[in-house]
C-alpha positions in Angstrom: -0.2 -0.2 0.1 2.8 2.2 0.3 3.1 3.7 -3.2 -0.5 4.5 -3.1 0.0 7.4 0.2 0.9 10.4 -1.1 4.6 11.2 -0.4 4.1 14.5 1.4 2.2 12.0 4.2 5.6 9.7 4.9 8.5 10.3 6.6 9.0 12.4 9.2 9.9 16.4 9.4 13.6 15.0 10.1 13.9 11.9 8.2 11.8 12.9 5.3 12.9 9.6 2.8 12.6 7.1 6.2 9.3 5.0 5.6 9.6 3.3 9.2 8.8 6.3 11.0 5.4 9.0 11.2 4.8 12.5 12.3 1.2 10.8 12.8 -1.2 9.4 15.4 -4.0 7.4 14.0 -6.9 5.9 15.5 -8.8 3.2 13.7 -11.9 2.0 14.1 -14.4 -0.8 12.3 -16.9 1.1 10.0 -17.0 4.9 8.5 -20.4 5.0 10.6 -18.4 4.7 13.9 -15.6 7.4 12.0 -18.6 9.8 11.6 -19.9 9.8 15.0 -16.4 10.5 16.1 -15.9 13.4 13.6 -19.5 14.9 14.9 -18.9 14.4 18.8 -15.5 15.4 18.6 -14.6 12.9 20.9 -12.7 9.5 20.9 -13.8 7.7 24.0 -11.8 5.6 26.4 -14.5 2.4 26.6 -11.9 0.4 27.6 -9.2 -0.3 30.7 -5.9 -1.0 29.1 -2.3 -1.9 30.6 -0.9 -3.3 34.1 -3.2 -2.4 36.2 -6.6 -3.2 34.1 -7.6 -6.2 35.8 -7.6 -4.1 38.7 -11.6 -3.5 38.9 -10.8 -0.3 41.7 -8.5 1.3 39.4 -9.9 0.3 36.1 -11.1 3.9 35.3 -7.6 5.1 35.5 -6.8 2.8 33.2 -9.8 3.6 30.2 -7.5 4.8 27.3 -8.4 5.7 23.6 -5.8 4.3 21.6 -3.6 5.3 18.6 -1.1 3.5 16.2 2.3 5.3 15.3 2.6 2.7 12.4 3.5 4.7 9.0 0.6 5.4 7.1 2.0 2.9 4.7 1.5 0.4 7.1 -1.7 0.5 8.2 -3.2 -2.1 5.9 -1.8 -4.7 8.7 -4.7 -3.5 10.9 -7.2 -5.3 9.0 -6.8 -8.3 10.3 -7.8 -6.9 13.3 -11.1 -5.4 11.2 -10.4 -1.6 11.5 -10.5 -0.2 8.5 -11.0 3.3 9.0 -9.2 6.2 10.6 -8.7 9.7 12.2 -5.2 10.7 12.3 -3.9 13.6 14.7 -0.1 15.1 14.9 2.0 13.5 17.4 2.7 16.7 19.0 -1.4 17.4 19.0 -1.9 14.2 21.1 1.3 14.5 23.3 -0.4 17.9 25.1 -4.0 16.1 25.1 -2.0 13.3 27.7 -0.8 10.8 24.9 2.1 8.7 25.6 3.6 5.7 23.7 2.8 2.3 25.1 6.0 0.4 26.7 5.9 -3.5 25.8 8.0 -5.4 28.4 9.3 -8.8 28.6 7.2 -11.0 30.9 10.3 -12.6 32.8 12.6 -9.8 32.4 13.7 -7.3 35.3 11.7 -4.4 34.1 8.8 -5.6 33.7 9.1 -7.3 37.3 10.1 -4.7 38.9 6.8 -2.8 38.2 4.8 -5.6 38.4 6.1 -5.7 42.2 5.4 -1.8 42.9 1.9 -2.1 41.4 1.4 -4.9 43.5 2.4 -3.6 46.6 0.4 -0.4 46.1 -2.8 -2.7 45.7 -2.2 -4.6 48.5 -2.2 -1.6 50.7 -4.6 0.1 49.0 -2.6 3.4 48.1 -4.6 4.4 45.0 -2.7 7.6 44.4 0.5 6.1 44.5 2.5 7.3 41.3 2.7 3.5 39.7 -1.1 4.0 38.3 0.1 7.2 36.4 2.8 4.7 34.3 0.5 1.1 34.1 -1.5 2.3 31.5 1.2 2.5 29.2 3.3 -1.0 30.0 1.7 -3.8 28.7 3.9 -7.1 29.2 5.1 -8.8 25.6 4.2 -12.8 26.4 4.3 -14.9 23.3 3.8 -18.2 25.6 0.3 -16.1 25.5 0.4 -14.8 22.4 0.3 -11.6 23.3 2.3 -9.9 21.5 1.0 -6.5 20.3 4.3 -4.6 19.7 3.7 -4.0 16.0 1.1 -1.8 16.8 3.4 0.9 17.7 1.0 1.9 20.1 0.1 5.3 22.0 -2.6 5.9 24.6 -4.4 8.7 26.2 -6.1 7.9 29.0 -9.6 9.4 30.0 -10.3 9.9 25.7 -8.9 12.6 23.1 -11.0 15.6 22.5 -10.5 17.4 19.5 -11.9 20.2 17.0 -12.3 19.6 13.5 -9.5 21.7 12.9 -6.9 19.6 14.9 -7.7 16.8 12.3 -4.5 15.9 9.7 -6.0 13.2 8.1 -9.1 10.9 7.5 -8.5 7.3 6.1 -10.3 4.7 4.6 -9.4 1.1 3.3 -12.3 -0.6 2.6 -12.3 0.3 -1.1 -10.6 0.1 -4.0 -8.7 2.8 -3.5 -7.2 3.7 0.0 -8.9 7.2 1.2 -6.4 9.8 2.5 -8.9 12.7 3.1 -6.7 15.6 3.9 -9.2 18.7 3.1 -12.4 18.2 4.4 -15.4 19.7 6.1 -18.4 18.7 8.0 -20.6 19.6 4.9 -24.0 21.7 4.5 -27.3 21.4 4.4 -29.1 22.2 1.0 -32.6 22.5 -0.3 -34.5 19.8 -2.5 -37.5 21.8 -4.3 -38.7 18.6 -5.5 -39.4 17.3 -1.8 -39.6 20.7 0.0 -37.0 19.0 2.8 -33.5 19.6 3.8 -30.9 17.2 3.4 -27.3 17.4 4.6 -24.2 17.3 1.3 -21.2 15.9 3.6 -17.9 16.5 2.3 -15.9 13.6 3.8 -17.8 10.5 4.0 -22.1 9.8 3.3 -22.2 8.8 6.9 -21.0 12.4 8.5 -24.2 13.6 6.4 -26.8 10.5 7.9 -25.0 11.6 11.5 -26.1 15.5 11.0 -29.4 14.2 9.9 -29.3 12.2 12.8 -28.6 15.2 15.2 -31.3 17.4 13.4 -34.1 14.9 14.0 -33.4 14.9 17.4 -33.2 19.0 17.1 -36.7 19.1 16.0 -37.8 16.1 18.4 -36.6 18.2 21.3 -37.4 22.3 20.3 -40.3 24.0 18.4 -40.2 26.9 16.8 -42.0 30.0 18.6 -45.0 29.4 16.0 -45.2 26.1 16.1 -44.8 26.0 20.4 -47.8 28.7 20.4 -46.4 31.8 21.4 -47.7 35.3 21.2 -46.2 37.7 18.8 -46.6 41.3 18.4 -46.0 43.1 15.4 -44.1 46.1 17.3 -42.6 43.8 20.1 -41.9 40.6 18.7 -42.9 37.2 20.4 -44.1 37.5 24.1 -42.2 34.6 25.5 -42.9 35.5 29.4 -45.2 33.2 31.1 -45.1 30.7 27.9 -41.8 29.5 27.8 -37.8 29.9 28.2 -36.5 31.4 24.5 -33.8 29.5 23.2 -31.1 31.1 20.6 -30.3 28.9 18.2 -27.0 28.5 19.1 -28.1 28.1 23.2 -30.8 25.3 21.9 -27.8 23.4 20.3 -25.4 23.3 23.4 -28.2 22.3 25.6 -28.9 19.0 23.1 -25.5 18.1 21.9 -22.6 16.8 24.5 -19.7 19.3 26.1 -17.1 19.6 23.4 -19.1 18.8 20.4 -16.7 20.6 17.9 -17.6 24.5 17.1 -17.2 23.4 13.4 -20.4 21.2 14.1 -22.2 23.2 16.0 -21.8 26.2 13.5 -23.1 24.0 10.5 -25.8 22.7 12.4 -26.5 26.4 13.1 -26.6 27.9 9.7 -29.2 24.9 8.8 -31.4 26.1 11.5 -30.7 29.8 12.1 -33.2 30.3 8.4 -35.8 28.4 9.9 -35.6 30.5 13.4 -33.0 32.3 15.1 -35.5 31.7 18.1 -37.0 27.9 20.0 -39.2 26.2 23.1 -38.4 23.2 24.4 -41.3 21.0 23.6 -41.3 19.1 27.3 -42.1 23.1 28.4 -44.6 23.5 26.0 -45.8 20.3 26.1 -45.9 20.4 30.2 -47.8 23.9 29.9 -50.3 22.7 28.0 -51.3 19.8 30.4 -51.4 22.4 33.7 -53.8 24.2 31.0 -56.3 20.8 29.7 -56.3 20.0 33.7 -57.2 23.1 34.8 -60.4 23.5 32.1 -63.0 22.3 34.5 -65.8 23.3 32.4 -65.2 20.8 29.8 -67.8 18.2 29.1 -66.1 16.1 27.4 -62.1 15.0 27.6 -60.4 14.9 24.4 -57.4 12.6 24.7 -55.7 14.3 21.5 -53.3 17.0 22.9 -53.6 20.6 21.2 -50.9 23.1 21.3 -52.3 25.6 23.7 -53.0 29.2 21.9 -51.9 32.0 24.5 -52.4 34.8 22.2 -56.4 34.4 23.2 
């Protein structure tokens, strides 16, 4: 695969002609949908514990980490055997600043491993959870050919707690599933476009189609959570605009997105979503708050001779 990788993405700044070195750290995943989820969330999660203390439940959270490889891009094809064909790459210095470190693979029957293992065991037995050894153990693994545990070829880095990023931090998107490998350097989150025939908005992703599908899913969740002022029945005055007092909380589009989406969502994602939503409305009401107010109004209507099980949005302009 080496000849298919653009020349400028190989080697390092110090050794441009080297094919065993790389300036990039790559997180590989299983599908374009999983990669799209990472891109739109701006977060590579630390789902599993790794390292010398990964089997100790009391300190398992200290060992949960996101994993990366320092293998040159021309060698990533090796990871297909582990069902990982889609990746996102960062500069090594960026990951280092986020707490990333190389993994140290030690022979299980040699002095360095035995020494660290002994310190770890003593800290565990003494319930010494603040011992500095727990800052080391996530980055240490055994090299044990008898148990077929020999993963030093992955040239692994780890970031304890996971990695958060903005899209401007991403250097490269990688796809190895197709006939031609994908090495996508310049990408954006995409943009919505209006389909005049269906009178609907659709998302045109500039990366992989699944990014657009992910943005569509976020928009569906947004509309399930928020209503425009008109749909919420907020009274409108030609001079003063919408009269929110006593009706519902007014959310600006950007505030509604920040309320809905996880903390740390890339600003590029928030901006792209806001660019889509603001032409529809710049203010929104939380559907749950509107529904709650409607229920209160219905409960207080003692003069009603017949109960109607169909909920009607209240008209506060009356």
